[in-house]
C-alpha positions as CSV (number, residue, x, y, z in Angstrom):
1,X,-6.8,-4.2,-46.8
2,X,-9.1,-6.7,-48.4
3,X,-10.0,-5.5,-52.0
4,X,-13.5,-4.8,-52.9
5,X,-14.9,-7.5,-55.2
6,X,-16.3,-6.4,-58.5
7,X,-18.7,-7.9,-61.0
8,X,-19.2,-6.5,-64.5
9,X,-22.4,-6.8,-66.5
10,X,-21.8,-6.3,-70.2
11,X,-18.4,-6.8,-71.9
12,X,-18.8,-4.5,-75.0
13,X,-17.0,-1.2,-75.6
14,X,-17.9,0.3,-72.3
15,X,-17.7,-2.8,-70.1
16,X,-14.3,-3.9,-71.4
17,X,-12.4,-0.7,-72.2
18,X,-14.0,1.9,-69.9
19,X,-14.5,-0.3,-66.8
20,X,-12.7,-3.6,-66.8
21,X,-9.3,-2.3,-68.0
22,X,-9.1,0.6,-65.5
23,X,-10.4,-1.4,-62.6
24,X,-7.7,-4.1,-63.2
25,X,-5.1,-1.4,-62.6
26,X,-6.4,-0.3,-59.2
27,X,-5.1,-2.6,-56.4
28,X,-8.2,-1.9,-54.1
29,X,-10.5,-3.8,-56.6
30,X,-10.7,-7.4,-57.6
31,X,-12.8,-8.5,-60.5
32,X,-14.5,-11.8,-59.5
33,X,-17.3,-12.2,-62.0
34,X,-18.6,-11.0,-65.3
35,X,-21.9,-11.5,-67.3
36,X,-22.5,-11.3,-71.0
37,X,-24.7,-13.3,-73.4
38,X,-21.7,-13.8,-75.7
39,X,-19.7,-16.8,-74.5
40,X,-16.5,-15.8,-76.3
41,X,-16.5,-12.4,-74.4
42,X,-17.0,-14.2,-71.1
43,X,-14.2,-16.6,-71.9
44,X,-11.8,-13.7,-72.8
45,X,-12.6,-12.0,-69.5
46,X,-12.1,-15.1,-67.5
47,X,-8.7,-15.7,-69.1
48,X,-7.8,-12.0,-68.5
49,X,-8.8,-11.8,-64.8
50,X,-9.5,-15.3,-63.5
51,X,-13.1,-14.4,-62.8
52,X,-16.2,-16.5,-63.0
53,X,-18.5,-15.9,-66.0
54,X,-22.3,-15.9,-66.3
55,X,-24.8,-15.3,-69.1
56,X,-27.0,-12.6,-67.4
57,X,-27.3,-10.2,-64.5
58,X,-29.6,-12.5,-62.6
59,X,-27.1,-15.3,-62.6
60,X,-24.2,-13.1,-61.6
61,X,-26.2,-11.7,-58.6
62,X,-27.4,-15.2,-57.5
63,X,-24.0,-16.9,-57.8
64,X,-21.4,-14.3,-57.2
65,X,-20.5,-12.4,-54.0
66,X,-19.4,-9.3,-55.8
67,X,-19.8,-6.3,-53.5
68,X,-19.8,-3.8,-56.4
69,X,-21.4,-4.5,-59.7
70,X,-20.8,-2.5,-62.9
71,X,-23.8,-2.1,-65.2
72,X,-22.4,-1.7,-68.7
73,X,-25.1,-3.4,-70.7
74,X,-26.9,-1.7,-73.6
75,X,-28.6,1.6,-72.8
76,X,-32.1,0.1,-72.8
77,X,-31.1,-2.2,-69.9
78,X,-29.3,0.2,-67.6
79,X,-32.3,0.9,-65.4
80,X,-33.4,-2.7,-65.1
81,X,-29.9,-4.0,-64.4
82,X,-29.1,-1.3,-61.9
83,X,-32.4,-1.9,-60.1
84,X,-31.6,-5.6,-59.8
85,X,-28.1,-4.8,-58.5
86,X,-29.4,-2.4,-55.8
87,X,-32.3,-4.8,-54.9
88,X,-29.6,-7.5,-54.3
89,X,-27.9,-5.2,-51.8
90,X,-24.8,-4.5,-54.0
91,X,-23.2,-1.2,-54.7
92,X,-23.6,-0.2,-58.4
93,X,-21.5,1.6,-61.0
94,X,-24.0,2.4,-63.8
95,X,-22.9,3.4,-67.3
96,X,-24.6,6.6,-68.7
97,X,-27.4,7.3,-69.2
98,X,-28.5,5.7,-65.9
99,X,-32.0,5.3,-67.3
100,X,-34.0,6.4,-70.4
101,X,-36.9,7.7,-68.4
102,X,-36.8,10.4,-65.8
103,X,-39.0,8.6,-63.2
104,X,-36.7,5.5,-63.6
105,X,-33.6,7.6,-62.9
106,X,-35.0,9.1,-59.7
107,X,-36.3,5.7,-58.6
108,X,-32.7,4.4,-58.7
109,X,-31.6,7.3,-56.6
110,X,-34.3,6.7,-54.1
111,X,-33.5,2.9,-54.0
112,X,-29.8,3.5,-53.4
113,X,-30.5,6.0,-50.6
114,X,-33.1,3.7,-48.9
115,X,-30.7,0.8,-48.9
116,X,-27.6,2.9,-48.0
117,X,-25.8,1.7,-51.1
118,X,-23.4,3.5,-53.4
119,X,-24.8,4.4,-56.9
120,X,-22.0,5.8,-59.1
121,X,-23.0,6.9,-62.6
122,X,-20.2,7.0,-65.2
123,X,-20.2,10.7,-66.0
124,X,-16.5,10.6,-66.3
125,X,-16.1,14.1,-67.7
126,X,-16.7,15.5,-64.2
127,X,-13.3,14.0,-63.4
128,X,-11.5,15.6,-66.3
129,X,-9.6,18.9,-66.4
130,X,-12.0,21.1,-68.4
131,X,-14.9,20.9,-66.0
132,X,-12.8,21.9,-63.0
133,X,-11.0,24.6,-65.1
134,X,-14.4,26.3,-66.0
135,X,-15.7,25.9,-62.5
136,X,-12.6,27.6,-61.1
137,X,-13.0,30.5,-63.5
138,X,-16.6,31.0,-62.6
139,X,-15.9,30.8,-58.8
140,X,-13.0,33.3,-59.1
141,X,-15.6,36.0,-60.1
142,X,-13.5,37.4,-63.0
143,X,-16.4,37.1,-65.4
144,X,-18.9,38.7,-63.0
145,X,-22.3,37.0,-62.9
146,X,-22.8,34.3,-65.5
147,X,-25.8,35.0,-67.7
148,X,-25.2,32.8,-70.8
149,X,-23.3,29.7,-71.8
150,X,-22.7,28.3,-75.3
151,X,-21.5,24.7,-76.1
152,X,-20.6,23.5,-79.5
153,X,-19.6,19.8,-79.2
154,X,-19.3,19.0,-82.9
155,X,-17.5,17.2,-85.6
156,X,-18.2,14.9,-88.6
157,X,-18.3,11.2,-88.7
158,X,-20.9,8.6,-89.8
159,X,-22.2,5.7,-87.7
160,X,-24.3,2.7,-88.5
161,X,-24.2,0.7,-85.3
162,X,-27.0,-0.1,-82.7
163,X,-26.6,3.4,-81.1
164,X,-28.1,5.0,-84.2
165,X,-31.5,3.5,-83.5
166,X,-34.1,5.1,-81.3
167,X,-35.5,1.7,-80.2
168,X,-32.1,1.0,-78.5
169,X,-31.9,4.4,-76.7
170,X,-29.4,5.6,-79.3
171,X,-28.7,9.0,-80.7
172,X,-26.5,12.0,-79.8
173,X,-28.4,13.1,-76.7
174,X,-28.1,9.8,-74.8
175,X,-24.6,9.3,-76.1
176,X,-22.5,12.5,-76.2
177,X,-25.3,14.8,-75.0
178,X,-25.4,13.3,-71.5
179,X,-21.7,14.1,-71.1
180,X,-22.3,17.7,-72.2
181,X,-25.2,18.1,-69.8
182,X,-23.2,16.5,-66.9
183,X,-20.6,19.3,-67.3
184,X,-22.9,22.1,-68.1
185,X,-25.7,21.8,-65.6
186,X,-23.6,22.2,-62.5
187,X,-22.1,25.4,-64.0
188,X,-25.4,27.1,-64.6
189,X,-26.1,27.5,-60.9
190,X,-29.8,26.6,-60.8
191,X,-32.3,24.1,-62.1
192,X,-33.3,24.1,-65.8
193,X,-36.9,25.1,-66.2
194,X,-37.4,25.9,-69.9
195,X,-36.2,23.9,-72.9
196,X,-36.5,24.3,-76.7
197,X,-34.7,22.0,-79.1
198,X,-34.4,20.8,-82.7
199,X,-33.2,17.3,-83.4
200,X,-32.6,15.7,-86.7
201,X,-30.9,12.8,-88.5
202,X,-28.6,14.2,-91.2
203,X,-26.4,11.3,-92.3
204,X,-26.4,8.3,-89.9
205,X,-27.8,5.0,-91.0
206,X,-30.4,4.7,-88.2
207,X,-33.4,6.8,-87.2
208,X,-31.9,8.5,-84.1
209,X,-30.6,12.1,-84.1
210,X,-27.1,12.9,-85.1
211,X,-27.5,16.7,-84.8
212,X,-29.0,18.5,-81.8
213,X,-29.5,22.2,-81.1
214,X,-31.0,23.1,-77.8
215,X,-31.7,26.2,-75.8
216,X,-32.1,26.0,-72.0
217,X,-33.1,28.5,-69.4
218,X,-32.7,28.1,-65.6
219,X,-35.0,29.3,-62.8
220,X,-32.6,32.2,-62.2
221,X,-32.6,33.2,-65.9
222,X,-29.2,31.9,-67.0
223,X,-29.4,30.6,-70.6
224,X,-27.4,27.9,-72.4
225,X,-27.2,27.2,-76.1
226,X,-26.1,23.7,-77.0
227,X,-25.0,22.1,-80.2
228,X,-24.2,18.4,-80.1
229,X,-23.5,17.1,-83.5
230,X,-21.6,14.6,-85.6
231,X,-22.8,16.3,-88.8
232,X,-20.7,19.5,-88.7
233,X,-17.4,19.5,-90.6
234,X,-16.4,22.9,-89.0
235,X,-17.5,24.4,-85.7
236,X,-16.5,27.1,-83.3
237,X,-15.0,27.0,-79.8
238,X,-16.3,24.1,-77.7
239,X,-17.1,26.2,-74.6
240,X,-18.1,29.9,-74.1
241,X,-19.2,31.4,-70.8
242,X,-20.5,35.0,-70.7
243,X,-20.6,37.0,-67.6
244,X,-21.5,40.6,-66.7
245,X,-17.8,41.6,-66.7
246,X,-16.3,39.4,-69.4
247,X,-16.2,36.2,-71.4
248,X,-14.4,32.9,-71.5
249,X,-13.6,30.8,-74.6
250,X,-12.0,27.4,-74.5
251,X,-11.1,24.5,-76.8
252,X,-10.4,22.3,-73.7
253,X,-6.6,22.7,-74.0
254,X,-6.2,26.4,-73.5
255,X,-8.7,29.2,-72.7
256,X,-9.0,32.9,-73.3
257,X,-10.5,35.1,-70.6
258,X,-11.4,38.7,-71.6
259,X,-12.8,40.8,-68.7
260,X,-12.6,44.2,-66.9
261,X,-12.1,44.9,-63.2
262,X,-15.0,45.7,-60.8
263,X,-15.5,49.4,-60.7
264,X,-13.5,50.0,-63.9
265,X,-16.5,51.6,-65.7
266,X,-18.1,54.9,-64.8
267,X,-21.8,55.0,-64.0
268,X,-24.0,56.0,-66.8
269,X,-27.6,57.1,-67.1
270,X,-30.1,57.0,-70.0
271,X,-30.2,60.0,-72.3
272,X,-33.8,60.1,-73.4
273,X,-33.3,62.8,-76.0
274,X,-31.5,63.4,-79.3
275,X,-28.1,61.6,-79.4
276,X,-25.3,64.1,-78.8
277,X,-23.5,64.8,-82.1
278,X,-25.8,62.3,-83.8
279,X,-23.4,59.6,-82.6
280,X,-23.8,56.2,-80.9
281,X,-22.7,56.1,-77.3
282,X,-19.1,54.8,-76.9
283,X,-16.5,54.4,-74.3
284,X,-13.0,52.9,-73.9
285,X,-13.4,49.6,-72.0
286,X,-10.2,48.7,-70.1
287,X,-10.2,45.1,-71.2
288,X,-7.7,42.6,-69.7
289,X,-7.2,39.5,-72.0
290,X,-5.3,36.5,-70.8
291,X,-4.6,33.0,-72.1
292,X,-4.7,30.2,-69.6
293,X,-3.6,26.6,-70.1
294,X,-6.0,23.9,-68.8
295,X,-4.3,22.3,-65.8
296,X,-4.8,18.6,-64.8
297,X,-7.9,17.8,-62.8
298,X,-7.5,18.3,-59.1
299,X,-9.5,15.1,-58.3
300,X,-9.1,11.4,-58.5
301,X,-10.2,9.4,-61.6
302,X,-13.7,8.0,-61.6
303,X,-12.9,4.4,-60.4
304,X,-10.5,5.6,-57.8
305,X,-13.1,8.0,-56.5
306,X,-15.6,5.1,-56.3
307,X,-13.0,3.1,-54.2
308,X,-12.4,6.1,-52.0
309,X,-16.1,6.6,-51.4
310,X,-16.6,2.9,-50.4
311,X,-13.5,2.6,-48.2
312,X,-13.1,6.1,-46.8
313,X,-16.5,7.7,-47.0
314,X,-15.4,10.6,-49.2
315,X,-18.1,12.3,-51.3
316,X,-18.6,11.1,-54.9
317,X,-17.6,13.6,-57.6
318,X,-20.7,12.5,-59.6
319,X,-23.7,12.3,-57.3
320,X,-26.6,10.1,-58.3
321,X,-28.9,13.2,-58.0
322,X,-26.9,15.1,-60.6
323,X,-27.0,12.1,-63.0
324,X,-30.7,11.8,-62.6
325,X,-31.0,15.5,-63.4
326,X,-29.1,14.9,-66.6
327,X,-31.7,12.3,-67.6
328,X,-34.5,14.8,-66.8
329,X,-33.1,17.5,-69.0
330,X,-32.2,15.0,-71.7
331,X,-35.8,13.9,-71.8
332,X,-37.0,17.4,-72.0
333,X,-34.8,17.9,-75.1
334,X,-35.8,14.5,-76.6
335,X,-39.4,15.5,-76.4
336,X,-38.8,17.7,-79.4
337,X,-37.9,14.7,-81.6
338,X,-40.1,14.7,-84.7
């Protein structure tokens, strides 16, 4: 079968390592063009793939027949470049965040739907094991009904590159925070309606946040507490899910599930009087605690999924609507920037 021809806009960290390198390894794709303002990057890509090289998105779209164009330009340009790609009638892979403004994100979704084009946002964590592991635990019902989630995606490192500047769309929320939300939002079960957050710059060179604490509540009352930080030398478990019959903790390699069976507890009613024996109420909970290893993801990788969508009509793991929702919640959190 004739391979799908690919163009790549932006040959920095994302364009080169996260897109070009994996695409080269998939026989169903052929890289035919690249665009980057730095001539040496273009020359390196041409030598690596035999592709044509251009200086900007417009030139690539005018002079290349690429059927699928990867937008891996700086964050500020994602929406503008992706809009150009869709307007030119090409399918689009867009690096995250797909836009910096909510209305721009949903405009891209509408444009892709109207033109019947694929719009694939690089929320690659939805293709990784941990997301599918947690979703399977929730769907199994062992935790009962989810009422709260906690995420602590933290460590310590200093940055002084362009992504530490607000003017460039930098900061933890648009960088790591979008990954966290891409995993978390589908697990919560309903749309986020309420947001409170604190964002601050603790040690990075720029003016964008390197530490975020946010609290979300959905329309059905499920809450989520989020820490996204590169300013914390020590932190707790990355993921915690709390349900009406138990809890789940995970470091993304192994997980602990502590729960009790349905019907294991006797019915109780309120004693609205002096406590018997002046004691707090207590009972023996028949807890069952198990350790579970995180298994490989039961889905194709991101770029293979894109190929399967275009050739076979399978559903994308990352829908454009879910990616736009990440932008919406990200902007609600960013509204608390001081």
